[in-house]
C-alpha positions in Angstrom: 103.6 84.8 89.7 100.5 84.0 91.8 97.2 82.4 90.9 94.0 84.0 92.7 91.2 81.7 91.6 86.8 83.2 92.0 85.0 80.9 92.4 80.5 79.5 93.8 77.7 79.8 92.4 76.5 81.4 89.4 75.2 85.7 90.5 76.9 85.4 94.0 79.1 88.2 92.7 81.9 86.5 91.6 83.2 88.1 88.6 82.8 91.6 90.2 85.2 90.4 93.4 87.5 89.3 91.0 87.5 92.4 88.9 87.7 94.5 92.2 90.7 92.9 93.6 91.9 93.1 90.2 91.1 96.5 90.2 93.7 97.0 94.0 96.5 95.1 92.6 96.9 97.0 89.2 97.0 100.3 91.4 99.7 98.4 94.4 102.1 98.3 90.5 101.4 94.9 90.0 100.9 93.4 86.6 97.6 92.0 86.6 95.5 90.0 84.2 91.4 88.2 85.0 90.9 85.8 83.1 86.8 85.1 82.8 86.4 80.4 82.1 83.4 81.3 82.1 81.7 80.7 78.5 79.0 83.0 79.6 81.5 86.0 80.2 80.0 88.9 81.9 83.8 90.4 82.9 83.7 93.0 80.6 80.8 94.0 81.5 81.1 94.4 84.7 83.8 96.7 83.9 81.2 98.8 81.5 82.7 97.6 79.1 81.6 98.1 75.0 80.9 94.5 74.4 81.9 94.9 71.1 85.5 95.8 72.1 85.5 92.4 73.3 84.2 90.3 70.4 87.2 92.3 68.0 90.2 91.2 70.4 88.9 87.5 69.5 89.9 86.4 73.0 92.9 88.1 73.8 93.2 90.1 77.1 92.1 93.9 76.4 94.0 96.8 78.6 91.0 98.1 80.7 93.5 100.4 83.4 97.0 100.8 83.5 99.1 97.1 84.6 95.5 95.7 84.1 93.8 93.5 81.3 91.6 91.1 81.1 90.5 88.2 79.0 87.5 86.6 77.8 88.7 83.2 76.2 87.0 83.1 72.5 85.9 79.3 72.8 85.7 78.9 68.5 89.2 80.2 68.3 90.7 78.4 70.7 89.2 74.9 69.8 90.9 76.2 65.9 94.3 77.3 67.6 94.8 73.7 70.4 91.7 71.2 68.8 92.0 71.3 65.2 92.6 67.6 64.4 90.1 66.6 67.2 87.5 69.0 66.3 88.2 67.9 62.6 87.6 64.3 63.3 84.5 64.8 65.3 83.1 67.3 62.9 83.0 65.0 60.4 82.4 61.7 62.3 78.9 63.6 63.6 78.7 65.0 59.8 78.9 61.6 58.3 76.1 60.6 60.7 73.7 62.7 58.9 74.2 66.2 60.9 74.6 69.3 58.9 77.9 70.3 58.7 77.8 73.3 60.5 75.4 72.0 63.1 78.4 68.8 63.2 81.1 71.5 63.7 79.4 73.6 66.8 78.6 70.0 68.4 81.8 68.6 68.1 82.7 70.3 71.5 83.3 68.3 73.7 82.9 68.9 77.9 86.5 69.2 79.0 87.7 71.7 75.7 87.7 75.2 76.9 88.6 74.3 80.4 91.6 72.8 78.3 92.1 75.7 77.1 91.8 78.1 79.9 94.5 75.9 81.6 97.4 76.1 78.6 96.8 79.7 79.0 97.0 79.4 82.5 100.4 77.4 82.0 101.8 79.4 79.7 101.6 82.7 81.5 103.2 81.4 83.9 106.1 78.9 82.4 106.8 82.8 80.4 106.2 85.0 83.6 103.7 87.4 81.5 102.1 88.8 85.1 102.8 89.2 88.2 98.9 88.3 89.7 96.8 86.0 87.0 93.3 86.3 88.9 90.9 83.4 87.7 87.3 84.3 87.5 85.0 81.1 87.6 82.1 79.3 86.4 79.9 77.9 88.7 80.8 75.2 90.8 80.4 72.5 89.0 82.0 74.2 85.9 84.5 75.2 88.7 85.4 71.7 89.9 85.7 70.6 86.3 88.4 72.8 85.2 90.7 72.1 88.7 90.0 68.1 87.7 91.0 68.1 84.2 94.4 67.9 84.2 94.1 64.2 86.3 92.1 63.0 84.2 93.7 63.7 81.6 97.2 62.6 83.0 95.5 59.1 83.5 93.6 58.9 80.0 97.4 59.5 78.6 99.2 56.7 81.1 96.2 54.2 81.2 94.8 54.5 77.8 96.0 56.5 75.0 99.3 54.3 73.7 96.8 51.3 73.7 94.2 53.4 72.0 96.2 54.7 69.2 98.0 50.8 68.5 94.6 49.7 68.2 93.6 52.2 65.9 96.4 52.0 63.4 95.2 48.7 63.3 91.6 48.5 63.4 92.2 51.9 60.5 92.5 49.7 57.0 90.1 47.0 58.1 87.3 48.9 58.9 87.4 50.9 55.5 86.9 48.2 53.6 83.7 47.6 55.5 82.2 50.8 56.8 82.7 54.2 55.9 82.3 55.4 59.0 85.4 57.5 60.0 87.7 56.0 62.7 90.7 59.4 63.2 93.4 59.2 62.0 97.2 59.6 63.9 97.0 63.1 63.6 94.2 62.9 66.4 96.3 61.4 68.4 99.4 63.6 67.7 97.2 66.7 69.3 96.2 64.9 71.9 99.4 64.0 73.0 101.0 67.5 72.2 98.2 69.5 74.5 99.2 67.0 77.3 102.9 68.0 76.7 101.5 71.1 76.8 100.2 71.5 80.1 102.5 69.4 81.7 102.8 71.2 85.1 99.5 72.9 85.6 98.2 70.5 88.1 101.7 70.9 90.5 100.4 75.1 90.1 97.6 74.4 91.2 97.9 72.7 93.8 100.9 74.9 94.8 99.6 77.3 98.0 102.4 79.4 97.5 101.5 80.2 94.0 97.9 79.3 94.2 95.2 80.5 96.4 91.2 79.7 95.8 88.9 82.3 97.5 85.3 81.4 97.3 82.3 84.0 96.9 79.1 83.3 99.2 75.9 85.3 100.1 74.4 84.9 103.1 71.2 83.0 102.3 71.1 78.9 103.2 70.9 77.5 99.7 74.3 79.9 98.5 75.8 78.6 102.0 75.2 74.6 101.5 77.0 75.2 98.1 79.7 76.7 99.2 79.9 74.0 101.9 80.1 71.7 98.9 82.7 73.5 96.6 85.1 73.9 100.0 84.8 69.9 100.0 85.4 69.3 96.8 88.8 72.1 96.2 90.3 70.7 99.1 89.6 66.8 97.4 91.9 68.2 95.2 94.2 69.5 97.1 93.7 73.5 96.4 94.7 76.2 99.3 91.3 77.5 100.0 92.3 80.5 101.5 88.9 82.8 102.6 85.7 83.4 102.6 83.7 86.2 100.7 80.6 86.9 102.0 78.7 89.3 99.4 75.7 91.5 99.8 75.9 92.1 103.2 73.0 94.0 104.7 74.3 96.3 107.6 71.8 98.9 107.6 69.0 99.7 110.9 65.5 99.7 109.1 62.0 99.5 110.8 60.6 98.6 107.4 59.4 94.7 108.2 60.8 93.0 105.0 64.4 94.9 105.2 64.8 94.3 109.4 63.7 90.4 108.7 66.2 90.6 106.2 69.4 91.7 108.5 67.7 89.5 111.2 68.1 86.6 109.1 71.5 87.3 107.4 73.4 88.0 111.4 72.3 84.7 112.2 73.3 83.1 108.2 76.7 85.2 109.1 77.3 83.6 111.9 76.2 80.0 110.3 78.9 81.2 108.0 81.7 81.8 110.6 81.3 78.8 112.4 81.4 76.7 109.4 84.6 77.9 107.6 86.3 78.7 110.9 89.8 78.7 111.1 89.4 80.8 107.5 89.5 84.4 107.5 85.2 85.8 106.4 85.6 88.9 104.8 82.3 91.4 103.5 81.2 93.1 101.0 78.1 95.4 102.2 74.9 95.3 99.7 75.4 98.4 97.4 72.2 100.8 96.7 73.0 100.7 92.9 74.6 98.2 91.0 78.5 97.7 91.0 79.6 98.5 87.5 82.6 100.4 86.6 86.2 100.8 87.3 85.1 102.7 90.9 82.4 100.7 92.7 84.8 97.8 91.6 87.8 98.9 93.4 85.3 100.4 96.4 84.1 96.3 96.3 87.4 95.2 96.8 88.6 98.1 99.2 85.4 97.3 101.2 87.0 93.5 101.4 90.2 93.6 102.0 90.5 97.1 104.1 94.7 97.6 104.1 95.3 93.8 103.1 97.1 93.4 100.1 94.9 91.0 97.7 97.8 89.3 96.8 98.8 87.7 99.6 98.0 84.4 101.2 95.6 85.1 103.8 95.2 81.2 105.1 97.3 78.2 104.0 96.7 74.6 105.1 97.9 71.6 103.7 95.6 69.4 102.1 97.3 66.1 102.1 100.0 65.3 103.9 102.2 62.2 104.2 103.6 60.9 108.2 105.4 58.1 110.2 103.3 58.3 112.7 104.5 55.7 116.2 106.1 53.5 112.9 103.2 53.2 111.5 102.4 54.8 108.4 99.5 57.6 107.8 98.2 60.1 105.7 95.7 62.7 106.7 93.3 64.5 104.3 91.5 67.5 104.6 88.0 66.4 104.5 85.5 69.1 105.2 81.5 68.6 105.8 81.3 65.3 105.3 80.3 62.1 107.9 82.6 58.6 107.3 79.8 57.5 105.7 79.6 59.8 102.8 84.1 58.5 101.7 84.6 55.2 100.2 87.9 53.7 99.7 89.8 51.0 97.2 93.4 51.0 96.2 94.1 50.1 93.3 98.2 50.0 92.6 100.1 53.1 93.5 96.7 54.9 93.5 93.9 55.9 96.6 90.6 56.5 94.9 88.3 58.3 96.7 84.7 58.4 96.5 82.1 60.5 97.7 79.2 60.7 96.3 78.9 60.9 92.5 82.5 62.7 92.2 85.8 61.0 92.8 89.2 62.0 93.5 92.9 59.5 92.5 95.5 60.0 94.8 99.2 59.0 93.7 100.6 57.4 96.8 104.4 57.8 97.6 106.8 54.3 96.7 107.1 53.6 100.5 103.5 53.9 100.9 102.5 52.1 97.2 103.2 49.0 98.5 101.4 49.2 101.5 97.5 47.8 102.3 95.2 50.4 104.0 94.3 48.9 106.8 91.8 51.8 108.7 91.0 55.1 108.2 89.0 56.9 111.2 87.5 60.9 110.7 88.2 63.5 113.3 86.5 66.8 112.8 87.9 67.5 109.1 90.8 65.3 108.9 90.8 62.2 107.4 93.4 59.3 108.6 94.4 56.4 106.6 96.8 53.8 108.4 98.8 51.9 105.8 100.0 48.3 106.6 100.7 45.0 106.0 102.7 44.4 101.7 100.3 43.4 98.8 103.7 41.7 97.6 106.5 43.6 94.8 
């Protein structure tokens, strides 16, 4: 199964591009699902469907054409299905603190719950080979980054904290009951988290496999949007996902004597050169600025045709290796693709078998191969878009 993940700043047209891509793939005979990961779903709106159809379907896939389905997840259905005991405990805790029961249930939706629910679907569809192509219409940039970082964060929690926390609460529960009415999580709470973790296993490998998953960044020709696209590129690279194309939406091509339109056309031409230079050697695909809103099957299809031309949309348009390990001149080195940063913005720390790469408020934990884990980083250099870390010495057994 191929997974295509469309990401970018809110309002750039990700949903339209993702939906149009799904139409082209379905018409090529590929069984295709377009899944919305944005809590503020607009996928059914892009197809100009009756919204009630999606509401009644309660987050399940809906057929919109031959071999084409769309899915808008219902967070309440997903929480009831996958987060039962966890949500019940959080609701009880908030209710005990004095909140109204209905409000407590609404507030007991933690950040990450929706992302985990979506990842469970992705993993199941891949395992069951339910579709030939799965298209993920991501939420705006920050939520997209959280979506791809959740598997590693949950893995770290399960390996480092889960067992200790579960044992601690098992011991503390009887004592706390004697002195306080504040509830502590029961063992069913921890069993629920453990079940979720087992069902998520393998999804991180799935997303980081360039033969399976490609990220396509959708942008507009405005400098603020381009800068966010550069940050998205950097963060997806940090999480070892393969970005195979930049898709520039709403490009003005027509010549005009109108000073307003002429000014925008000139500005877009200049910014298009900026995008091409910044992201080379990635392909930069363009879609025109249409006179009318891109709604409905035929207009979405026309948009996708303008972007891809004769290129099969499910093919990998570019492949690069975000992280590689090698012995060079007898020295072990890690090469990390790191675009759009300076060496002053990167901090490296090694803890056990993990290399922690921190960049501003974001960090990535890279698990090192055994041969590298026993060594210490000696030096690092950033050349063009590649951070090279040389290891040496030995911190002992």
